[in-house]
Each structure stands twice: as C-alpha cells, then as structure tokens.
Backbone as a ProteinNet text record, in pm:
[ID]
protein_1_A
[PRIMARY]
MFAAFLNIIVKSLKLDRSLYRESKYFGEAAIYFAGLIMILDGVAGAVAANTIVKTSIGMAGLTAILTWFVWAILIFVI
[TERTIARY]
5785.5	5876.6	6016	6058.1	6190.6	6197.2	6086.9	6082.8	6095.3	6032.5	6045	6188.4	6253.8	6393.1	6483.2	6462	6541.1	6512.5	6387.1	6351.7	6427.9	6439.4	6513.5	6661	6717.4	6858.4	6882.1	6794.3	6809.8	6797.6	6700.1	6684	6803.9	6861.5	6977.5	7100.2	7113	7224.3	7209.5	7085.3	7059.7	7062.8	7073.1	7068.2	6938.1	6828.7	6696.4	6650.1	6611.8	6572.5	6441.4	6355.1	6226.2	6243.8	6352.8	6379.7	6397.3	6462	6493.9	6382.5	6286.8	6175.7	6062.5	6043.2	5931.4	5977.4	5906.5	5946.6	5904	5821.1	5777.1	5892	5996.2	6109.7	6199.5	6193.9	6289.4	6248.9	6120.9	6076	6116.1	6065.3	6089.9	6228	6278.4	6408.1	6521.2	6506.1	6611.6	6637.7	6534	6550.2	6625.6	6590.3	6658.9	6806.1	6834.3	6972.7	7053.8	6993.1	7063.9	7097.2	7002.7	7028.4	7134.9	7129.4	7228.5	7368	7378.3	7508	7562.1	7475.7	7522.6	7568	7495.6	7535.1	7668.5	7682.2	7807.4	7924.3	7899.1	8004.7	8044.5	7947.4	7978	8062.2	8028.9	8106.5	8248.3	8259	8391.3	8473.4	8409.1	8480.1	8524	8441.6	8477.6	8595	8593.9	8704.7	8833.1	8823.2	8943.1	8993.8	8904	8945.6	9008.9	8962.5	9017	9145.4	9181.2	9305.7	9424.1	9403.3	9513.8	9522.7	9416.3	9411.1	9284.4	9293.8	9177.8	9080.8	8962.2	8857.5	8728.8	8632.5	8505.8	8421.3	8333	8243.4	8147.6	8104.5	8014.3	8078.5	8203.9	8274.3	8293.7	8321.7	8336.3	8203.9	8093.7	7961.9	7924.5	7953.6	7926.7	8009	8134.4	8219.1	8166.4	8116.2	8061.4	7939.2	7851.9	7733.2	7771.6	7867.8	7911.7	7976.6	8059.1	8120.5	8016.4	7916.1	7808.1	7732.9	7709.3	7638.9	7719	7848.6	7934.5	7934.3	7945.2	7941.7	7807.1	7698.3	7566.1	7551.5	7603.6	7599.7	7685.2	7803.2	7893	7829.4	7768.2	7703.5	7583.9	7508.8	7394.3	7438.6	7548.5	7598.3	7648.7	7719.4	7773.1	7660.8
11758.3	11714.3	11772.2	11775.4	11828.5	11977.7	12047.9	12191.8	12217.9	12132.8	12147.2	12121.7	12024.3	11994.8	12112.3	12171.8	12289.7	12408.2	12421.5	12528	12510.5	12388.3	12361.4	12395.7	12359.5	12389.1	12539.7	12612.4	12758.7	12822.3	12777.6	12833.3	12801.3	12683.3	12649.8	12730.5	12758.9	12843.1	12987.7	13034.3	13169.8	13178.4	13061.8	13052	13111.4	13077.4	13125.9	13054.8	13130.8	13073.9	12996.1	13032.6	12962.9	12817.1	12786.1	12648	12559.3	12609.1	12527.8	12529.9	12618.2	12624.8	12530	12504.6	12421.8	12277.6	12186.4	12046.1	11976.2	12038.4	11973.2	11954.7	12034.6	12024.2	11905.6	11852.4	11751.6	11610.2	11583.5	11448.5	11398	11462.1	11416.4	11456.5	11567	11614.5	11524.3	11457.7	11369.3	11256.6	11207.7	11100.7	11153	11273.2	11331.2	11356.5	11413.4	11442.7	11315.1	11210.9	11084.1	11024.9	11030.6	10981.4	11061.6	11191.9	11279.2	11252.4	11232.7	11204.3	11071.1	10969.8	10839	10845.2	10920	10930.8	11004.3	11116.8	11192.5	11115.9	11045	10965.1	10850	10792.5	10685.2	10733.8	10849.5	10906.1	10940	11003.3	11038.8	10914	10813.6	10688.8	10617.8	10619.7	10555.2	10626.1	10756.4	10831.8	10807	10811.2	10789.8	10646.9	10551.3	10411.8	10379.4	10440.6	10410	10485.5	10583.7	10655.1	10585.9	10521.1	10456.2	10308.4	10236.6	10094.3	10072.1	10002.2	9978.8	9882	9933.1	9850.5	9870.4	9785	9796.3	9909.3	9962.3	10069.4	10016.9	9891.6	9832.5	9824.6	9785.8	9777.5	9917	10014.7	10151.8	10204.6	10172.4	10215	10148.9	10019	9947.4	10005.4	10035.1	10096.8	10234.3	10309.2	10441.5	10430.8	10334.6	10317.9	10275.8	10186.7	10143.2	10256.6	10337	10449.2	10553	10574.4	10666.5	10615.5	10485	10425.6	10440.7	10421	10435.7	10580.9	10675.5	10816.8	10855.1	10800.9	10830.9	10781.4	10662.7	10609.5	10694.5	10731	10813.8	10947.9	11011.9	11140.5	11124	11014.3	10988.8	10970	10899.1	10874.8	11004.2	11082.9	11208.1	11304
12060.1	12164.2	12142.3	12015.6	11988.1	12016.3	11993.3	12021.2	12171.1	12251.4	12397.1	12441.8	12378.4	12410.8	12375.7	12258.7	12221.3	12313.1	12357.4	12451.3	12583.2	12629.6	12753	12734.9	12621.2	12595.2	12591	12522.9	12513.4	12651.3	12729.4	12864.3	12953	12938.2	13020	12978.8	12849.6	12805	12851.9	12862.1	12910.1	13062.2	13129.3	13276.2	13330.3	13264.6	13302.5	13429.6	13530	13658.6	13651.4	13559.1	13549.2	13507.7	13441.2	13402	13524.1	13625.2	13742.8	13846.2	13832	13927.2	13890.6	13762.6	13717.3	13700	13765.7	13761.6	13633.5	13551	13427.9	13329.5	13341.9	13250.8	13282.2	13402.1	13443	13405.8	13386.3	13358.2	13221.3	13118.1	12982.1	12931.7	12977.6	12929.5	12974.1	13086.7	13134.9	13036	12971.3	12872.3	12750.5	12707.1	12591.7	12621.3	12737.8	12772.4	12791.4	12848.5	12864	12727.2	12636.2	12501.3	12429.7	12444.8	12382.8	12437.8	12568.1	12630	12580.9	12570.5	12523.2	12377.3	12294.2	12153.7	12140.9	12209.9	12201.7	12262.1	12370.8	12432.4	12340.8	12272	12177	12060.8	12008.1	11897.3	11944.5	12059.6	12111.2	12142.3	12197.4	12226.5	12100.6	11997.5	11870.6	11804.8	11809	11750	11827.9	11960.5	12042.6	12030.6	12025.6	12018	11883.7	11778.4	11646.6	11615.7	11696.6	11670.3	11736.7	11849.5	11920.6	11881.8	11906.9	11875	11792.8	11684.6	11598.6	11667.6	11702.4	11761.7	11682.7	11710.3	11637.9	11695.6	11614.6	11657.6	11763.9	11750.1	11849.1	11986.9	11992.2	12120.5	12179.8	12095.4	12144	12197.7	12130.8	12178.2	12309	12321.1	12446	12561	12535.4	12637.2	12676.3	12579.3	12608.1	12697.9	12670.3	12754	12894.7	12907.1	13040.1	13119.6	13052.4	13123.9	13163.3	13077.8	13113.4	13235.3	13240.9	13353.9	13483	13476.2	13595	13642.4	13549.3	13587.1	13647.5	13593.5	13646.5	13790.3	13816.9	13953.8	14046.1	13998.7	14080.7	14114.7	14018.6	14043	14134.6	14118.9	14205.7	14350.3	14371.1	14506.5	14568.8	14491.8	14544.8	14572.5
[MASK]
++++++++++++++++++++++++++++++++++++++++++++++++++++++++++++++++++++++++++++++

C-alpha cells in the first residue's frame, strides 16, 4: 500500500497524465493524502502555537483537524 502511495506522489510530481485518467488512484489515495495533510497541519499548528502562546499539543492537533475540516468543506463547495 505504501508503494502505491509513493507511486502516486511520484506521478503527481512528474505531472503524468495517466494518473488523472485512471480512477483507481483516487479511492485509496484520498485516505492517505487526508491523513498526511492532518499530520502535517498538526505539526505546523503545534509549532506555531508553541512559539506565540504556550498551548498543549492536543489542543493544537484538535485545532488542526478542525481547520482541515473547514478547508475541506470550503473546497467541496467551491
């Protein structure tokens, strides 16, 4: 599964047209990309939150998930 995820990333970096033509890449990869976005957003939020005002990592992670959810809804609507 991880090899398929890396294959999708490499194809997207190369802007390979076959990636966007085949629908098999969109089902399982969406879960991986959503998880990756939440993890990176959580790390970025924790770093940003701890540099200005000292907050807990759990609160920063919860805020990251909520902001990801709001952005996902916004992109879906647009």
